[in-house]
N, C-alpha and C positions, 0 to 999 in steps of 0.2 A: 786251545781256547775253551774256557769253561762255559757252561750254558748261560750264565748271567752276562758274560762278555760278548756273546754272539750277537751279530747284527740281526735285525729282524728278517732280512732275506734268508739268512742261514737257518733261522728257526723255522721259517715257512718251508724251506726246502727239506729240512730234516723230517718234518712232520709229513710232508707230501711224499717223500721218498719211502717212508714207512708203509704207505699204502700201495707202493709200486716196486716191489722186490723181485717179482717174476720177470725174467728176461723177455719172454714173449709179450707180456703186458707192457713192458717198457718200450719194446719195439713198436707195438701197436700205437702207443702214445706218441712216439716220435713222428709218426705219420698222421695220426688222427687229430691230435691237438692242434697243430698248425692248420690243418684242413678245416676244422671246426672254427678256428679263429677267422679264416678267410670267409667262411660261409656267413658268419655273423657280420663281418664287414659288408659283404655283398647284400645280405638281407636289409641291413640298415641303409645301404646305398639306394635300395629300391623304394624306400619310404618317400613319398612326394613331399615337396616343400611348396604348399599351395599359396598362391597369391604373392609370390616374390619373384625376383629375377634369378634367384639361386636355382641352379639345376640339380639333378640327382647327385647324390653323394654327400650332401651337407650333413645329414645325421651321422653317417659313417665317419666323416671327418671330425665331428665333435666327439664322438665316442672314442675314436683312435687317439685324439689329443688328450682326453681325460685318462685313458688307460696309460698312455705314454707318460703323463705326469706322475702317475702312481709308480710305474716301473722306474722312472728316473729317480724318484725319491728312495726306492728300495736299493738301487744300485746304479750309479752313473754309467758304468760300462754296459750293463745289461739294458739300461734305458736307451742308450745310443743304438744298441743292437736292435731293440724293438722298434725304434724310430725307423731304421733302415727297412725292417720287415713291414711296417705299416705303409711306408712309401711304396714298397714293391707290391703290396697287396692292393693299394689304391690304384696303382698303375695297371695292374692285372685286371682289376674290376672295371676300370674305365674302358680298357681295351675290349673286354668281354661284352660290356654294354654296347659299345660301338659295333661290334661284330654280330651280336645276337639280338640286340634290342633289350630294352629294360624288362619287358615281361618274360622273355626267355631267360634272362639273367636270373630273375626271381625264381623261375621253375628249376633252373640248374642249381641254384644255391639251396633251395629246399631239399632237392633230391640228394645232393652231396652231404648236407647237414644230417639228414636221416641216416644215410649209409655210414658216415663217420661216427655217429653216436652208437649205432649198432656195433661197430668195431670196438668202440670204447667199452661197451657193456660186455662184449665177448671177452675182452682183455681182463676185465675185473672178475668175470666168472672164472676164468683160468687162474687169476690171482687168488680168488677166494675171499676178496675183501670188497666192501662197497666203495664206490667212488668218493673221493675226499670231499667234493663239493656238497655231498649230502649231510656233512657235519658242519660245514662253514662255506657259504657261497663265495667267499674270497678266493677259494681254491680254483674257481673258474678263471680268475685272473692269474693265479700262480702257475697253473698248468703250462701256458705258453712260455713263460719266462724260465720255468724249470727245464723245459726242453731246450731252450736257448742256452741255459747254463751248462747242460750236458755237452753241447757243441763247444762252448768256451773252454771247458775242462779238456776236451779232446784236443783242442788247438793249443793248449797250454796258456790260455789267456786268463788273467785275473778278472774277477768280477766283484 
């Protein structure tokens, strides 16, 4: 497939992959990117919705829906995979909120967020390249679906 016939998702992945050639950096990303995604869900989960009957999680649900729409537009199979991941993350976050309380969920999410980003920057130091999102913030959305695409390829699934 020539460059002009590539789907947008393939162009995003080709560019993102160019900044992630080192095996150690890729391995770090496989763990850190989904972890960061969960922390963002959890942090948004903790934002209160004042003056309504809506409980915690409303902002996270809105953000996950918006991201899912973007992923679904890029690739239906990856969009459905990300939908399953978002549902699992919402369930995990709701369970952790019930177990720990909202304030401790917030503290946990902040701590894990910081640690996962430290891992990411260590990976990019090893790689010798700056993170892709420093050139285009869209790569913050591409990272999670890039990791999922690696799983799809390993399973022999088309995306």
